[in-house]
Structures are given as structure tokens and as C-alpha cells.
C-alpha positions as CSV (number, residue, x, y, z in Angstrom):
1,M,-24.6,39.9,-16.9
2,K,-26.5,36.7,-17.6
3,H,-23.6,35.4,-19.7
4,N,-21.1,36.0,-16.9
5,N,-23.3,34.2,-14.4
6,F,-23.7,31.3,-16.9
7,M,-19.9,31.1,-17.3
8,K,-19.4,31.1,-13.6
9,F,-21.9,28.3,-13.2
10,L,-20.2,26.3,-16.0
11,V,-16.8,26.7,-14.4
12,L,-18.3,25.6,-11.0
13,I,-19.8,22.5,-12.6
14,I,-16.6,21.6,-14.4
15,G,-14.6,22.0,-11.3
16,F,-17.0,19.9,-9.3
17,T,-16.9,17.1,-11.9
18,T,-13.2,17.2,-12.1
19,A,-12.8,16.9,-8.4
20,S,-15.3,14.0,-8.3
21,I,-13.3,12.2,-11.0
22,A,-10.1,12.8,-9.2
23,S,-11.4,11.4,-6.0
24,A,-13.3,8.4,-7.5
25,S,-10.6,5.8,-6.7
26,C,-10.4,6.8,-3.1
27,S,-14.2,6.5,-2.8
28,D,-14.0,3.0,-4.1
29,V,-12.8,2.0,-0.6
30,T,-14.1,3.9,2.4
31,R,-12.0,4.3,5.5
32,S,-14.5,2.0,7.3
33,D,-14.0,-0.7,4.5
34,L,-10.2,-0.4,4.9
35,K,-10.3,-0.6,8.7
36,T,-12.3,-3.8,8.5
37,A,-9.9,-5.3,6.0
38,V,-6.8,-4.3,8.0
39,H,-8.3,-5.7,11.2
40,A,-8.9,-9.1,9.4
41,A,-5.5,-9.1,7.7
42,V,-3.5,-8.2,10.8
43,T,-5.3,-10.9,12.7
44,D,-4.9,-13.5,10.0
45,T,-1.1,-12.9,9.9
46,S,-0.4,-12.4,13.6
47,S,1.5,-15.7,13.8
48,F,4.0,-14.5,11.2
49,G,7.1,-12.4,11.8
50,F,7.0,-10.7,15.2
51,G,3.2,-10.2,15.2
52,L,3.5,-6.5,15.6
53,P,0.9,-3.8,14.9
54,M,1.0,-2.5,11.3
55,W,0.7,0.7,9.4
56,V,-1.4,0.4,6.2
57,T,-1.7,3.2,3.6
58,M,-3.9,3.2,0.5
59,V,-3.2,5.4,-2.5
60,D,-5.3,5.9,-5.7
61,E,-4.0,5.4,-9.2
62,T,-2.3,8.8,-9.2
63,G,-0.4,8.1,-6.0
64,K,-2.6,10.3,-3.8
65,V,-3.0,9.0,-0.3
66,C,-6.6,7.9,0.5
67,H,-6.4,6.5,3.9
68,V,-3.7,5.9,6.7
69,I,-4.4,3.3,9.4
70,S,-2.4,1.8,12.3
71,S,-3.7,-1.3,13.8
72,D,-2.8,-4.2,16.1
73,G,-5.7,-6.3,14.9
74,T,-7.8,-5.3,17.8
75,N,-7.4,-1.6,18.2
76,I,-6.9,1.2,15.7
77,N,-4.0,3.2,17.1
78,K,-4.3,6.9,16.6
79,G,-2.4,10.1,17.4
80,K,1.2,10.9,18.3
81,F,1.4,7.9,20.6
82,A,0.5,5.5,17.7
83,G,4.3,5.4,17.2
84,N,4.7,3.9,20.6
85,T,2.7,0.9,19.6
86,A,3.6,0.5,15.9
87,W,7.0,1.4,14.5
88,L,6.8,5.1,13.7
89,G,9.1,4.9,10.8
90,S,6.7,2.5,9.2
91,R,4.0,5.1,8.8
92,V,5.9,6.8,5.9
93,I,7.3,3.5,4.7
94,S,3.8,2.1,4.2
95,A,3.0,5.1,2.0
96,Q,6.3,4.5,0.1
97,K,5.4,0.9,-0.6
98,A,1.9,1.8,-1.8
99,N,3.4,4.4,-4.1
100,T,5.9,1.9,-5.4
101,A,3.3,-0.8,-6.2
102,N,1.1,1.8,-7.9
103,A,3.9,3.5,-9.8
104,F,5.3,0.4,-11.3
105,S,2.1,-1.6,-11.9
106,L,-0.1,-1.4,-14.9
107,D,-3.5,-2.6,-16.0
108,G,-1.7,-5.5,-17.6
109,L,1.2,-6.0,-15.2
110,A,1.1,-6.2,-11.4
111,I,4.4,-5.5,-9.7
112,S,4.5,-5.9,-5.9
113,S,7.1,-3.7,-4.1
114,G,9.2,-6.7,-3.1
115,A,9.2,-8.1,-6.6
116,I,11.8,-5.7,-7.8
117,S,14.1,-5.8,-4.8
118,V,16.7,-8.0,-6.5
119,T,17.1,-5.4,-9.3
120,V,18.3,-2.7,-7.0
121,Y,21.1,-4.7,-5.4
122,P,24.6,-3.3,-6.3
123,E,25.3,-4.2,-9.9
124,G,21.6,-4.9,-10.4
125,S,19.9,-3.8,-13.6
126,L,17.9,-1.1,-11.8
127,Y,20.4,-0.2,-9.1
128,G,19.5,3.3,-7.9
129,L,15.8,3.0,-8.6
130,Q,15.2,3.2,-4.9
131,F,16.5,6.7,-4.9
132,S,14.2,7.9,-7.7
133,N,10.9,9.6,-7.0
134,P,12.0,10.6,-3.4
135,V,9.5,11.2,-0.6
136,H,8.5,14.8,-0.3
137,P,9.4,15.4,3.4
138,G,7.3,18.5,3.7
139,K,4.2,16.4,2.9
140,A,5.3,13.3,4.8
141,Y,6.0,15.1,8.1
142,A,3.7,18.1,8.0
143,G,0.7,18.6,10.1
144,N,-0.3,17.7,13.7
145,P,1.0,14.4,15.1
146,N,-2.2,14.1,17.0
147,D,-3.9,13.2,13.7
148,W,-1.5,10.3,12.8
149,G,-3.5,7.2,11.9
150,T,-6.9,9.1,11.9
151,A,-9.1,10.2,9.0
152,S,-7.3,13.5,9.2
153,D,-3.8,12.1,9.0
154,P,-1.6,14.8,7.4
155,M,-0.6,12.4,4.6
156,T,-4.2,12.0,3.4
157,G,-4.9,13.7,0.1
158,K,-1.2,14.2,-0.7
159,R,1.1,12.6,-3.2
160,L,4.3,11.8,-1.2
161,G,6.2,9.8,-3.8
162,G,8.9,7.4,-2.6
163,V,10.2,4.1,-3.8
164,N,10.6,1.2,-1.3
165,V,11.5,-2.3,-2.5
166,F,10.7,-4.2,0.7
167,G,7.8,-6.6,0.6
168,G,4.5,-4.9,1.6
169,G,3.1,-3.0,-1.5
170,V,0.5,-4.5,-3.8
171,A,-1.6,-2.9,-6.5
172,L,-5.4,-2.9,-6.4
173,Y,-7.5,-4.0,-9.3
174,S,-11.2,-3.6,-10.2
175,D,-12.6,-5.1,-13.4
176,G,-9.0,-5.4,-14.8
177,V,-8.2,-1.8,-14.2
178,K,-5.5,-0.7,-11.7
179,I,-7.2,1.7,-9.2
180,G,-4.4,2.2,-6.7
181,A,-2.4,0.3,-4.2
182,I,-2.0,-0.8,-0.6
183,G,1.2,-0.5,1.4
184,A,1.8,-2.2,4.7
185,S,4.8,-1.8,7.1
186,G,5.6,-2.6,10.7
187,D,7.1,-6.1,10.9
188,T,9.4,-8.3,8.8
189,S,9.1,-7.5,5.1
190,C,7.7,-11.0,4.6
191,R,4.8,-10.3,7.0
192,D,4.4,-6.8,5.6
193,H,3.7,-8.4,2.2
194,T,1.2,-10.9,3.6
195,V,-0.7,-8.1,5.4
196,A,-0.9,-6.1,2.2
197,Y,-1.9,-9.2,0.2
198,R,-4.6,-10.1,2.7
199,V,-6.0,-6.6,2.8
200,R,-6.4,-6.7,-0.9
201,V,-8.2,-10.0,-0.7
202,E,-10.5,-8.8,2.1
203,L,-11.4,-5.7,-0.1
204,G,-12.1,-8.0,-3.0
205,L,-9.7,-6.1,-5.3
206,Y,-7.4,-9.0,-6.2
207,A,-9.4,-11.3,-8.6
208,S,-8.8,-9.2,-11.8
209,K,-5.1,-8.6,-11.3
210,P,-3.3,-9.5,-14.5
211,N,-0.6,-11.9,-13.0
212,D,0.5,-13.4,-9.8
213,D,2.5,-10.8,-7.9
214,G,3.3,-13.0,-4.9
215,L,6.9,-13.5,-3.8
216,T,9.1,-16.6,-3.5
217,M,11.7,-16.9,-0.8
218,V,15.1,-17.8,-2.4
219,D,18.5,-17.6,-0.7
220,P,20.1,-15.8,-2.5
221,P,17.4,-14.3,-4.7
222,A,18.3,-13.9,-8.3
223,G,15.2,-12.9,-10.2
224,L,12.1,-10.8,-10.1
225,F,9.5,-11.8,-7.5
226,Q,12.2,-13.4,-5.4
227,I,13.2,-12.3,-1.9
228,P,15.4,-13.6,0.9
229,S,13.7,-15.4,3.7
230,C,13.1,-13.2,6.7
231,G,14.0,-15.8,9.2
232,V,11.2,-15.1,11.7
233,D,8.1,-17.3,11.3
234,D,8.0,-16.9,7.5
235,P,4.6,-17.5,5.9
236,T,4.5,-19.8,2.9
237,T,1.7,-21.0,0.6
238,N,1.4,-22.3,-2.9
239,A,-2.0,-20.8,-3.5
240,D,-2.9,-17.7,-5.5
241,D,-6.7,-17.8,-5.4
242,G,-7.5,-15.4,-2.6
243,S,-8.4,-18.2,-0.2
244,A,-7.8,-18.0,3.5
245,S,-4.6,-20.0,3.1
246,D,-3.2,-17.6,0.5
247,F,-0.6,-15.1,1.9
248,G,1.3,-14.4,-1.3
249,I,4.7,-15.8,-0.2
250,R,6.0,-19.2,-1.3
251,A,8.8,-21.5,-0.4
252,P,11.2,-22.3,-3.4
């Protein structure tokens, strides 16, 4: 009897430890931390693109959604009417972008979502990549819409999958290790990238990234890390140091 109780206790401890390890990356950034970072990033970039409210999703290194936030830089928009303020389609797209940056970045190679856009053009070397790892609709659209954008957003804790090659997804790094990614959506793809980039800077999870994963606007783009200009108040900078002037998009 004592042996059985000991085994049950051991199983309980192992299960608790495993769960703690699995959720470690999400706990690296609390929802409050992310809300503060999103507020700053959306405000910093409000002069770019259309200046619209943004959806921001964070995933851990396994692609599990940690947090989902919708913000106009002043207010956190929540519930089923959040889609009346910020583009509703961008909620799932933000999760796709986060999944893309996480899925194709490594400890030694940072690939932002927009960096691979040129490769999926017709006749591109990775044409069709955008159709791989499709979003699981049952996970993306399940649950109560009143919880959208809240701590109980139905996407939280799920691995949605999805590949999206618009600008707006960047991997997160801590001490040289990839710990997940941020996806931002709700405006031009150029501004989406700047918001994700600035959120990462605000969180302090950019300094140990292995390479510059910023984007250069080139018409027409021909290589990795090149995107077309968006044509609406495009941001440009030559910095890559996390400074206030660094938005991760450069003129050619």
C-alpha cells in the first residue's frame, strides 16, 4: 500500500515538473509585461501605416500561444467587439506570424516572418511553404468571443500552427536561446513588422538574437529579408541596436 502511494506521489511530482518546464517560456513574459510593451510599441509606431489598433500574439518555443492582446496604444480592446476596433482577421494572423517566426528561427538564425516572403512568390524556391503547417480552425475559432483579447482568449494555451509571410513576426531571444516569438497584425505589413520589432525591444528580448532579422524595402524584392514598400507612411531606419529610432525596416 505504501509502495502504491509512493508511486502515485512520484507520478504527481513528475507531472508537475513537466508542466512547469512546458510553461517556462510563457512565464518569461507575463501578460502584464506584454501589455506594457504592446502599449509602448503601438504608440511608438502610430505615425506609420494607417496607425490602426493592433493584435499581438506571443508563442513559446513550441508554438503554444502564451498571450493574445488587442490594443490601440491607449486601451486594451477586449471581447467580441474588439474586432470592431482592430481588424478581426488580424487576431488569427498575429498568431500565424508568431508561429512562423518561431517555427523557422533557431538559436543561431533569426528569421522574421517577412524575411521569407520573396521565396514563396510563384516560381520562388519555397513556393507553397505558406500552405504548410495550416492553422487548426477548431483551435483558432473555438471558445467564447467575449474572451477575445483577454487572458482567457480561446487561443491561449493552444498550438494553432499556420505560416504567414507578411511582415510582423519576430523570434524572441534570451541569453542566445530562442524562447518563442511575437506576431503583430492589424495595419500595413511594414507597420506590423515595426510593432513586433518594438515589442521585442521593449521586452528586452532582442539583444542576443544571432543576426539582424530586419527587413529592407526593395521594389521588386529579390532576396531574403527584402519586402516591397507598403506605400503608406513606411518606416525606415539604418539602426539595429534596439534604440528608440530602430524599427527594423530599412530603405534600400
